[in-house]
C-alpha positions in Angstrom: 24.0 101.3 -11.1 26.9 102.5 -13.2 27.4 101.2 -16.7 29.7 98.3 -15.8 27.4 97.1 -13.0 24.4 97.1 -15.4 26.3 95.0 -17.9 27.3 92.6 -15.1 23.8 92.4 -14.0 22.4 91.6 -17.5 25.1 89.0 -18.1 24.3 87.4 -14.8 20.5 87.3 -15.6 21.1 86.1 -19.2 24.3 84.1 -19.2 23.6 82.3 -22.5 21.2 82.3 -25.6 18.8 79.9 -24.0 18.1 82.3 -21.2 17.0 85.1 -23.6 13.6 83.5 -23.7 12.9 85.1 -20.3 13.4 88.6 -21.5 9.8 89.3 -22.3 8.5 88.2 -18.8 11.2 90.3 -17.2 10.3 93.4 -19.2 6.6 92.9 -18.4 7.5 92.7 -14.7 9.6 95.9 -14.8 6.8 97.8 -16.6 4.4 96.8 -13.9 6.7 98.0 -11.1 7.2 101.4 -13.0 3.4 101.9 -13.2 3.1 101.1 -9.5 5.7 103.6 -8.5 4.1 106.3 -10.7 0.8 105.8 -9.1 2.3 106.1 -5.6 4.1 109.4 -6.6 0.8 110.9 -8.0 -1.1 110.0 -4.9 1.5 111.5 -2.6 1.5 114.8 -4.6 -2.3 115.0 -4.4 -2.3 114.3 -0.6 0.3 117.0 0.0 -1.7 119.6 -2.0 -4.8 118.9 0.1 -2.8 119.1 3.4 -1.5 122.6 2.7 -5.0 124.0 2.1 -6.3 122.4 5.4 -3.4 123.9 7.4 -4.3 127.4 6.3 -7.9 126.9 7.2 -6.9 125.6 10.7 -4.6 128.6 11.3 -7.3 131.1 10.5 -9.7 129.3 12.9 -7.1 129.5 15.7 -6.6 133.2 15.2 -10.3 133.9 15.4 -10.5 131.8 18.7 -7.6 133.8 20.3 -9.3 137.1 19.4 -12.6 136.0 21.0 -10.6 134.9 24.2 -8.9 138.3 24.6 -12.3 140.0 24.3 -13.8 137.9 27.1 -10.7 138.5 29.4 -11.1 142.3 29.0 -14.7 142.0 29.7 -14.0 140.0 33.0 -11.5 142.6 34.2 -14.0 145.4 33.7 -16.6 143.5 35.7 -14.1 142.8 38.5 -13.2 146.5 38.9 -16.9 147.3 39.1 -17.4 144.6 41.7 -14.5 145.9 43.9 -15.9 149.4 43.8 -19.3 148.1 44.8 -17.9 146.1 47.8 -15.9 149.1 49.1 -18.9 151.3 49.1 -20.9 148.6 51.0 -18.1 148.0 53.7 -17.1 151.6 54.3 -19.6 152.1 57.1 -18.9 148.6 58.6 -15.1 149.4 58.9 -15.9 152.6 60.8 -18.0 150.6 63.2 -15.3 148.0 63.7 -12.7 150.6 64.6 -15.0 152.2 67.1 -15.7 148.8 68.7 -12.0 148.1 69.1 -11.2 151.5 70.7 -14.1 151.1 73.1 -12.9 147.6 74.1 -9.3 148.9 74.7 -10.6 151.8 76.8 -12.8 149.5 78.9 -9.9 147.1 79.5 -7.5 150.0 80.4 -10.1 151.5 82.8 -10.7 148.1 84.4 -6.9 147.5 84.8 -6.5 151.1 86.2 -9.2 150.4 88.7 -7.4 147.1 89.7 -4.1 149.0 89.9 -5.5 151.7 92.1 -7.2 149.1 94.3 -4.0 146.9 94.5 -1.8 149.9 95.3 -4.1 150.9 98.2 -4.2 147.3 99.5 -0.4 147.1 99.2 -0.1 150.3 101.2 -2.3 148.9 104.0 -0.3 145.6 104.0 3.0 147.5 104.1 1.8 149.5 107.1 0.8 146.3 108.9 3.9 144.4 107.8 1.9 141.7 106.3 4.8 140.4 104.3 3.3 137.2 102.9 0.3 139.0 101.5 2.4 141.9 100.4 4.7 139.6 98.4 1.8 138.3 96.3 0.4 141.8 96.0 3.7 143.1 94.8 3.7 140.5 92.0 0.2 141.6 90.9 1.1 145.3 91.0 4.2 144.7 88.9 2.2 142.9 86.3 -0.4 145.6 86.2 2.2 148.3 85.9 3.7 146.6 82.9 0.4 147.1 81.0 0.7 150.9 81.4 4.2 151.3 80.0 2.6 153.1 77.0 0.9 155.6 79.3 3.9 156.7 81.3 3.3 160.4 80.6 -0.3 160.4 81.8 -0.5 162.3 85.2 -2.6 159.7 86.9 -0.2 156.9 85.9 2.8 159.0 87.1 1.1 159.5 90.4 0.3 155.8 90.8 3.9 154.8 89.9 5.4 157.3 92.4 3.1 156.0 95.1 4.1 152.4 94.3 7.7 153.3 94.5 7.2 154.9 97.9 5.4 151.8 99.1 8.3 149.6 98.0 10.7 151.8 99.8 8.6 151.5 103.0 8.6 147.7 102.6 12.4 147.7 102.2 12.9 149.7 105.3 10.5 147.5 107.3 12.3 144.3 106.1 15.8 145.7 106.9 14.6 146.8 110.3 13.1 143.4 111.1 16.2 141.6 109.9 18.4 143.8 112.2 16.9 141.9 115.1 18.2 138.5 113.7 21.0 137.2 115.8 20.3 139.3 118.8 18.4 136.6 120.7 14.9 137.9 119.9 14.2 134.9 117.8 14.1 132.7 120.9 11.8 135.1 122.7 9.4 135.7 119.8 8.3 132.4 118.4 6.8 133.8 115.3 9.8 136.0 114.4 11.5 133.5 112.2 8.3 132.9 110.2 7.8 136.6 110.0 11.3 137.0 108.5 10.8 134.1 106.2 7.7 135.9 104.8 9.9 139.0 104.5 12.2 137.1 102.2 9.3 136.6 99.9 8.9 140.4 99.7 12.6 140.9 99.0 12.4 138.4 96.1 9.5 140.4 94.7 11.5 143.7 94.9 14.5 144.5 92.7 17.5 142.1 92.8 19.7 144.9 94.2 17.6 144.8 97.4 18.4 141.1 97.9 22.1 141.8 97.4 22.1 144.6 99.8 20.2 142.6 102.5 22.6 139.6 102.2 25.7 141.8 102.3 24.3 143.6 105.4 23.6 140.3 107.1 27.0 138.9 106.3 28.9 142.0 107.5 26.8 142.1 110.7 27.6 138.4 111.3 31.3 138.9 110.9 31.5 142.1 112.9 32.1 140.1 116.1 34.7 138.0 114.3 36.7 141.0 113.3 36.5 142.4 116.9 37.6 139.1 118.4 40.6 138.3 116.1 41.9 141.8 115.7 42.8 141.9 119.4 46.4 141.5 120.5 45.7 138.1 122.0 44.3 136.3 119.0 45.9 138.3 116.2 48.7 135.8 116.0 49.8 133.2 113.4 49.5 130.3 115.9 45.8 131.2 116.5 44.9 130.7 112.8 43.1 127.4 113.5 40.8 129.1 116.0 39.5 131.4 113.2 38.2 128.4 111.2 36.8 126.8 114.3 34.9 130.0 115.0 33.2 130.1 111.6 32.4 126.4 111.6 30.8 126.7 115.1 28.9 129.8 114.0 27.5 128.0 110.9 26.5 124.9 113.0 24.8 126.9 115.7 22.8 129.1 113.3 22.0 126.4 110.7 18.3 126.2 111.7 17.9 129.9 112.0 19.4 130.6 108.6 16.9 128.3 107.0 14.6 131.3 106.8 16.6 132.4 103.8 15.6 130.9 100.4 18.1 128.3 99.2 18.5 130.4 96.0 20.1 133.2 98.0 23.1 131.0 99.0 23.6 133.0 102.2 26.1 130.5 103.8 28.2 130.5 100.6 28.3 134.3 100.5 29.1 134.5 104.2 32.1 132.1 103.7 33.4 134.1 100.8 33.3 137.3 102.9 34.9 135.4 105.8 37.8 134.2 103.6 38.4 137.7 102.3 38.5 139.3 105.7 40.6 136.4 107.1 43.1 136.8 104.2 43.5 140.5 104.9 44.0 140.0 108.6 46.6 137.2 108.0 48.4 139.4 105.5 48.6 142.2 108.1 49.9 139.7 110.7 52.6 138.3 108.4 53.6 141.8 107.2 54.0 143.1 110.8 56.3 140.3 111.9 59.6 141.8 113.2 61.6 138.6 112.4 61.2 135.5 110.3 58.3 133.4 111.3 58.8 130.0 112.9 58.6 127.4 110.2 56.6 125.0 112.2 54.0 127.6 113.1 53.9 128.9 109.6 53.4 125.5 108.0 50.8 124.5 110.6 48.8 127.6 109.9 49.1 127.0 106.2 48.1 123.4 106.6 45.0 124.3 108.6 44.1 126.9 106.0 44.4 124.5 103.1 42.2 122.0 105.0 39.6 124.7 105.6 39.7 125.7 101.9 39.2 122.0 100.9 36.2 121.7 103.2 34.6 124.8 101.7 35.3 123.6 98.1 33.8 120.3 98.9 30.8 121.8 100.6 29.9 124.5 98.0 31.5 123.1 94.8 33.6 125.2 92.5 37.3 125.1 92.1 37.6 121.7 90.5 41.4 121.7 90.8 42.5 118.2 91.9 45.1 117.6 94.6 45.5 113.9 93.7 49.2 114.3 92.7 50.6 111.3 94.6 50.5 109.1 91.6 52.5 111.6 89.5 55.2 111.8 92.1 55.3 108.1 92.7 56.1 107.5 89.0 59.4 109.4 89.4 62.3 106.9 89.0 60.0 104.0 87.9 60.2 104.7 84.1 61.4 101.8 82.0 63.1 104.1 79.5 64.4 107.7 79.6 62.4 109.0 76.7 58.7 109.8 76.7 56.5 108.2 74.1 54.8 110.3 71.5 51.4 109.9 73.2 52.9 111.0 76.5 54.3 114.1 74.9 51.0 114.8 73.1 49.0 114.4 76.3 51.5 116.7 78.2 51.1 119.5 75.7 47.4 119.1 75.3 47.1 119.5 79.1 49.3 122.6 79.0 47.1 124.0 76.2 43.9 123.2 78.0 45.2 124.9 81.2 46.2 127.9 79.3 42.9 128.2 77.5 41.1 127.7 80.8 43.0 130.6 82.3 42.1 132.8 79.4 38.5 131.8 79.7 38.4 132.7 83.3 39.8 136.1 82.5 37.1 136.6 79.9 34.4 135.4 82.3 35.5 137.6 85.1 32.0 139.1 85.4 30.4 135.7 86.0 27.9 135.6 88.9 29.9 134.4 91.9 26.9 134.4 94.1 26.1 130.9 92.8 28.2 128.0 94.2 30.3 126.4 91.5 29.8 129.4 89.1 33.5 130.1 88.9 34.7 131.0 92.4 37.6 128.9 93.7 37.9 128.6 97.4 41.3 126.9 97.0 44.0 129.5 97.4 41.6 132.3 98.5 43.4 132.5 101.9 46.4 130.3 101.6 47.9 132.4 98.7 48.8 135.1 101.3 51.3 132.7 102.8 53.2 132.4 99.5 55.6 135.4 99.8 56.6 134.2 103.4 57.4 130.6 102.6 61.1 131.3 101.9 62.0 130.1 105.4 60.3 126.8 104.5 62.3 126.5 101.3 65.5 127.3 103.3 64.7 124.6 105.8 64.0 122.1 103.0 67.3 122.9 101.3 69.2 122.6 104.6 67.5 119.2 105.3 68.2 117.9 101.8 71.8 119.0 101.9 72.3 117.3 105.3 70.7 114.2 104.0 72.9 114.3 100.9 76.0 114.6 103.0 75.0 111.7 105.2 74.2 109.5 102.2 77.6 110.2 100.7 79.4 109.6 104.0 77.5 106.3 104.5 78.0 105.2 100.8 80.0 102.0 100.6 80.6 102.5 96.8 79.7 98.9 96.3 76.7 96.9 95.3 75.3 94.1 97.5 75.6 90.6 96.1 72.5 89.4 94.3 71.3 93.0 93.7 69.5 93.4 90.3 70.6 97.0 90.0 74.1 98.3 89.6 73.2 101.8 90.9 74.6 103.2 94.1 72.2 103.2 97.0 72.8 106.9 97.6 71.3 107.8 94.2 68.1 106.0 94.8 67.9 107.2 98.4 68.4 110.8 97.3 65.5 110.7 94.9 63.3 109.0 97.6 64.1 112.0 99.9 63.4 114.4 97.0 60.0 112.7 96.3 59.0 113.1 100.0 60.0 116.7 99.9 58.0 117.3 96.7 54.9 115.6 98.3 55.1 117.9 101.3 55.4 121.0 99.3 52.8 120.1 96.7 50.3 119.5 99.5 50.9 123.1 100.6 51.3 125.1 97.4 51.7 124.8 93.7 52.9 128.2 92.9 56.1 130.2 93.4 57.2 128.2 96.5 57.0 124.9 94.6 59.0 126.4 91.8 61.6 127.6 94.3 61.8 124.1 95.8 62.4 122.8 92.3 65.3 125.1 92.0 66.6 123.6 95.3 66.3 120.1 93.7 68.4 121.3 90.9 71.1 122.6 93.2 71.0 119.4 95.3 71.4 117.2 92.2 74.3 119.3 90.9 76.0 118.9 94.3 75.5 115.1 94.1 76.9 115.1 90.6 80.0 116.9 92.0 80.3 114.3 94.8 80.3 111.5 92.1 82.9 113.4 90.1 85.2 113.9 93.1 85.0 110.1 93.9 86.6 109.2 90.6 90.3 108.2 90.9 92.7 111.1 90.2 96.1 111.3 88.5 99.4 111.8 90.3 100.4 115.4 91.0 103.2 117.2 92.8 107.0 117.0 92.7 107.3 113.3 93.4 104.9 112.4 90.6 106.7 114.6 88.2 110.1 113.2 89.2 108.9 109.6 88.7 107.1 110.3 85.5 103.7 109.6 87.0 102.3 113.1 86.7 98.7 112.9 85.4 98.6 109.1 85.3 95.6 107.4 86.9 96.2 104.2 88.8 93.1 102.0 89.1 92.6 98.8 90.9 89.9 96.2 90.0 87.7 97.7 92.7 88.3 101.2 91.4 87.1 100.0 88.0 83.9 98.6 89.5 83.3 101.9 91.4 83.7 103.8 88.2 81.1 101.6 86.5 78.8 102.1 89.5 79.2 105.9 89.1 78.4 105.7 85.4 75.3 103.7 86.1 74.3 106.0 89.0 74.8 109.1 86.8 72.7 107.5 84.1 70.0 106.7 86.6 70.1 110.3 88.0 70.0 111.7 84.4 66.9 109.8 83.6 65.1 110.3 86.9 65.9 114.0 86.9 63.9 114.3 83.6 61.0 112.3 85.1 61.1 114.6 88.2 60.9 117.7 86.0 58.0 116.2 84.0 56.1 115.4 87.2 56.6 118.9 88.6 55.5 120.5 85.4 52.2 118.5 85.7 51.7 119.5 89.3 52.8 123.2 89.3 50.6 126.1 88.3 50.7 126.6 84.5 52.4 130.0 84.6 55.5 128.3 86.1 55.4 125.1 84.0 57.6 126.5 81.2 60.4 127.2 83.7 60.6 123.7 84.9 63.7 122.3 83.2 66.4 119.8 84.3 68.6 120.1 81.2 71.5 121.7 83.1 71.4 119.0 85.8 71.2 116.3 83.1 74.3 117.9 81.5 76.1 117.7 84.8 75.4 113.9 85.0 76.3 113.5 81.3 79.7 115.1 82.1 80.2 112.7 85.0 79.5 109.8 82.7 82.0 111.0 80.1 84.6 111.7 82.7 84.1 108.3 84.3 84.6 106.4 81.0 87.6 108.5 80.1 89.0 107.7 83.6 88.5 104.0 82.9 90.5 104.3 79.7 93.3 106.3 81.4 93.4 103.7 84.2 94.0 101.0 81.6 96.5 103.2 79.8 98.4 103.5 83.1 98.4 99.7 83.5 99.8 99.4 79.9 102.7 101.9 80.7 104.8 99.1 82.3 104.2 96.8 79.3 105.0 99.6 76.8 108.2 100.3 78.7 109.0 96.6 78.7 108.6 96.6 74.9 111.2 99.3 74.5 113.6 97.4 76.8 113.6 94.3 74.6 117.0 93.9 72.8 115.5 94.1 69.3 118.9 94.8 67.8 120.5 91.6 69.0 117.6 89.2 68.7 118.9 86.1 67.1 115.6 84.3 66.1 111.9 84.7 65.9 110.0 82.8 68.6 106.7 82.9 70.4 105.0 86.2 71.2 106.8 88.4 73.7 106.1 88.6 77.4 104.8 92.2 77.2 102.1 90.9 74.8 101.1 88.2 77.4 100.9 90.9 80.0 98.7 93.1 77.8 96.4 90.1 77.3 96.3 89.5 81.0 95.3 93.1 81.8 92.5 93.1 79.3 91.2 89.6 80.2 91.1 90.7 83.9 89.4 94.1 83.5 87.1 93.8 80.4 84.7 91.0 81.6 83.8 93.0 84.7 83.4 96.2 82.7 81.2 94.5 80.1 78.9 93.1 82.8 78.5 96.4 84.6 78.2 98.9 81.8 75.3 99.3 79.5 75.9 98.6 75.7 75.9 102.3 74.9 78.6 103.2 77.4 80.6 100.1 76.8 80.7 101.0 73.1 81.9 104.5 74.1 84.6 103.0 76.3 85.7 100.7 73.5 86.0 103.6 71.0 88.1 105.6 73.5 90.3 102.5 74.2 90.9 101.9 70.5 91.7 105.5 69.8 94.3 105.4 72.7 96.0 102.0 72.4 96.4 101.8 68.6 98.3 105.1 68.1 100.2 104.6 71.3 101.5 101.2 70.2 102.5 102.8 66.8 104.4 105.6 68.5 106.0 103.2 71.0 107.9 101.5 68.2 109.8 104.7 67.6 110.9 104.7 71.3 112.9 101.5 70.7 116.7 102.0 70.3 117.5 99.9 67.3 115.6 97.1 65.5 117.3 94.4 63.5 115.8 92.4 60.8 115.0 89.5 63.1 113.8 92.0 65.8 111.4 93.6 63.3 110.1 90.1 62.4 109.4 89.3 66.0 107.8 92.7 66.6 105.6 92.2 63.6 104.5 88.9 65.1 103.8 90.7 68.4 101.8 93.4 66.6 99.6 90.7 65.1 99.1 89.1 68.5 98.2 92.5 70.1 95.8 93.2 67.2 94.1 89.9 67.8 93.8 90.5 71.5 92.3 93.9 70.9 89.8 92.5 68.4 88.6 90.0 71.1 87.8 92.7 73.6 84.1 93.0 72.7 83.8 89.2 73.1 85.5 89.4 76.5 82.9 92.0 77.6 80.1 89.8 76.1 78.8 92.8 74.2 79.4 92.4 70.5 76.3 94.2 69.1 78.2 97.4 68.3 81.7 96.1 67.8 81.9 96.5 64.0 83.2 100.1 64.2 85.6 99.3 67.0 87.0 96.4 65.1 87.4 98.5 62.0 89.2 101.2 63.9 91.5 98.7 65.7 92.4 97.1 62.3 93.2 100.5 60.8 95.4 101.7 63.6 97.3 98.4 64.1 97.8 98.2 60.3 99.8 101.3 60.6 102.2 99.6 63.0 102.4 96.6 60.7 103.2 98.9 57.8 105.9 100.7 59.8 107.6 97.4 60.6 107.5 96.4 57.0 109.2 99.6 56.1 111.9 98.7 58.7 112.3 95.3 57.1 112.7 96.7 53.6 116.2 97.0 52.0 118.1 100.2 52.4 118.0 101.1 48.8 114.2 101.0 48.6 113.3 102.1 52.1 112.3 105.6 51.0 110.0 104.3 48.3 108.5 101.7 50.5 107.9 104.3 53.2 106.0 106.5 50.7 104.0 103.6 49.5 102.9 102.1 52.9 102.8 105.3 55.0 101.9 108.1 52.6 101.1 110.5 55.4 104.5 110.1 57.0 106.8 113.0 57.8 110.6 113.5 57.1 111.3 113.4 60.9 109.6 110.1 61.2 111.4 108.7 58.2 114.8 109.8 59.7 113.8 108.0 62.9 113.1 104.8 60.9 116.6 105.0 59.5 118.0 105.3 63.0 116.0 102.2 64.0 117.5 100.3 61.1 120.9 101.1 62.5 122.2 103.3 59.7 125.1 105.7 60.4 124.6 109.4 60.2 126.5 109.7 57.0 124.5 107.0 55.3 121.3 108.5 56.5 121.9 111.9 55.0 121.9 110.8 51.4 118.7 108.7 51.8 117.0 111.6 53.6 118.0 114.1 50.9 116.6 111.7 48.3 113.4 111.4 50.3 113.0 115.1 50.7 113.7 115.6 47.0 110.8 113.3 45.9 108.3 114.7 48.4 106.9 113.3 51.7 104.7 110.5 50.3 102.6 108.9 47.6 98.9 109.8 47.8 97.1 106.4 47.5 94.3 104.3 48.9 95.5 102.8 52.2 95.4 99.0 52.7 95.5 96.9 55.8 98.7 94.8 55.7 98.2 91.3 57.0 100.5 88.3 57.2 99.2 85.5 55.1 101.9 82.9 54.6 102.5 81.5 51.1 100.0 84.0 49.7 101.1 87.1 47.8 100.0 90.5 49.1 98.1 92.6 46.5 99.9 95.7 45.5 98.7 99.1 46.7 96.4 100.9 44.2 97.5 104.5 43.9 95.4 107.4 43.0 95.9 108.8 39.4 97.0 112.2 40.8 100.2 110.7 42.2 101.6 109.4 38.9 104.3 112.0 38.6 105.6 111.9 42.1 108.2 109.1 41.6 109.9 107.8 38.5 108.7 104.2 38.7 105.8 103.9 41.1 105.0 100.4 40.0 108.5 99.2 40.8 108.2 100.7 44.4 104.9 99.0 45.0 106.2 95.7 43.6 109.1 95.8 46.1 106.8 96.7 49.0 104.5 93.8 48.1 107.5 91.5 47.9 108.0 92.0 51.6 104.8 90.0 52.2 106.1 87.1 50.1 109.4 87.0 52.0 111.5 87.8 48.9 113.5 90.6 50.5 115.7 88.7 53.0 116.5 85.2 54.1 115.6 86.2 57.7 112.1 87.0 56.6 111.9 83.6 54.8 112.7 81.9 58.1 109.9 83.9 59.8 107.4 82.7 57.2 108.6 79.1 57.6 108.0 79.5 61.4 104.5 80.9 60.9 103.7 78.2 58.3 104.6 75.5 60.8 102.5 77.2 63.4 99.4 76.8 61.2 99.5 73.0 61.8 99.4 73.4 65.6 96.1 73.2 67.4 97.0 75.7 70.2 99.5 78.3 71.1 99.7 82.0 70.5 100.8 81.7 66.9 97.6 79.8 66.2 95.5 82.9 66.8 97.1 84.6 63.8 95.4 82.0 61.5 92.0 81.7 63.1 89.2 82.9 60.9 
């Protein structure tokens, strides 16, 4: 404790004088504790002194024990060395005796085997001379095993002599066997009843000899069997293409008649299999010579019949002997052409397609690497399919020419018989000639794929491409054409396309048929790529054909738009003939607007029901890009427009805009109409802005033109002045002032709309245009005032008319206020 803590402790123990009586007992207690602690310290010091002495004694004892242990270990090692020396001296003589016994045993065994070998060779020689093949086969196995024991003694003269004698005996056996087999097939087997059994025993001898002997025997037998075949079918009478079927009948008959006789051969020799391979090779060579020596093109019927019989024979051999696992089940692939529900392949289909291509490619590489595979075993890699039929491939051009001619004639007939209409109740709006054409193509593909899957099939695919391109041209030429020649030019009809309601339906049918052909052509290419040999699969592509049909679709839709434009020509001309300058009052919408509405309500519903949403949207976009700018430019074709005329024309513009915005609803396809509506509103708003410029006062017409039509040109502005009826002298000063201040004000364009009794918001210009005019705000205010009717009393009357029209439940004016 520190000093302060000690004082606190004492004050706590003796807080008052009365407590001082306990000082003595406390002191006595503390003294006792001090004595106890001193005694414990003394005892610990003594104990520690005694422990150090004992530790030294223990260490000394351990050191002595280690020394004694090391001495004993050295003593044990010495005794072990002595014991080993003693054992070696004892066993030295025993080891010599053991080696001697081993050598004597080896010598006795070798002499015994030598005796057996000599005896076996002598017995084998006797058996060979007597042609005892069954016994000789067993003896050959024994001699071969005995000879293997003397491989280490090859240089010993006696062994050399025995091996040479054994070699001669095997040669004698081989000559005897070959001599006996030469009588097979000569008729002796029927005269000598035991000849077949004798030859069967000879096969055992051949198996015991080297494998090369068996190969030579089988080859000799096959060549001898086919000697008569070569002699028969190399003659002038049967060496013809139309006699091909008789070749296969000959080998089948030969194999049936000799089936029992050929059972003498072990099944592991596969004699029939080897015979068929050799027959196919010889037949192929003879057919190649026949085809090469033809002086003129072969008859297609004869050529295809020979090829068909060849393929059937190859299939029979492949089924009989296995091997060549290529499948000919391609009907399902071809039947799928034209049945797809969509034009695009799914990701899984694409993945499977390329996995198959990769597997085929890797398989081809594997076959090249395994070219040395044993083909003597059925199914070991030899493919009968194509071994003969491939020789026909270079000569099938006449077949392709016939197919192309047939397809072309069928196409011409289909086009001639096409009614260019769809039967009532038909679920499809595709022309029958399109579907019939692909049915004919599928039949042609089936015929060819049953014959070949190589170059000829690829050539036929090229024919399909040409046929489909011709059909695309036929569809293209069926589209209505514009007027040409002197008469058309004189009447102003040059290039215009007149279309009736039926023409419009036909165009829609052509669009749908071209779309069907585009999709089905892709499916056709995919099916052919799965069927054809992998080396031609990369060249199977229908993109050019599909581009042709895409062009037909585009041209058809553009023709539809041009046809409607031609119908609008009369109404556009009627618009320019209206006496806008002398119009006294604003009334209902003009007659040309009703005519435009009639044209669209007549044509659009049929087009919407026949065209797919994608192509209907394309048609709408083309229509909007044509009619909007045309209506704008048609205003400039009018002679002069008074204030009342401009008001009436503005009303007509709103009506035309409403009619155009309802076109998607007329076609019952509103899914993609947003962009179309936006484009129509933008283009028709330009016409509205133009009419507002015409309605503006003369002193502010230039500023208003810059504000509402910032992209306008000086020539267009001058034409507006002419429409307002200004004289040349008055126009010049305004034009000069317009040119002095620049062509227009760069600003954000707005869509002007007529909303009675509601002010039009002023146009918001861009900051970069601040210095183009002196008082831009004043110009925009005056332009906006046109919407409020503050410019003229005539415009006030127009607004009053439209305000009254809001209360009517029907009528053309009511459309302006419908939400």
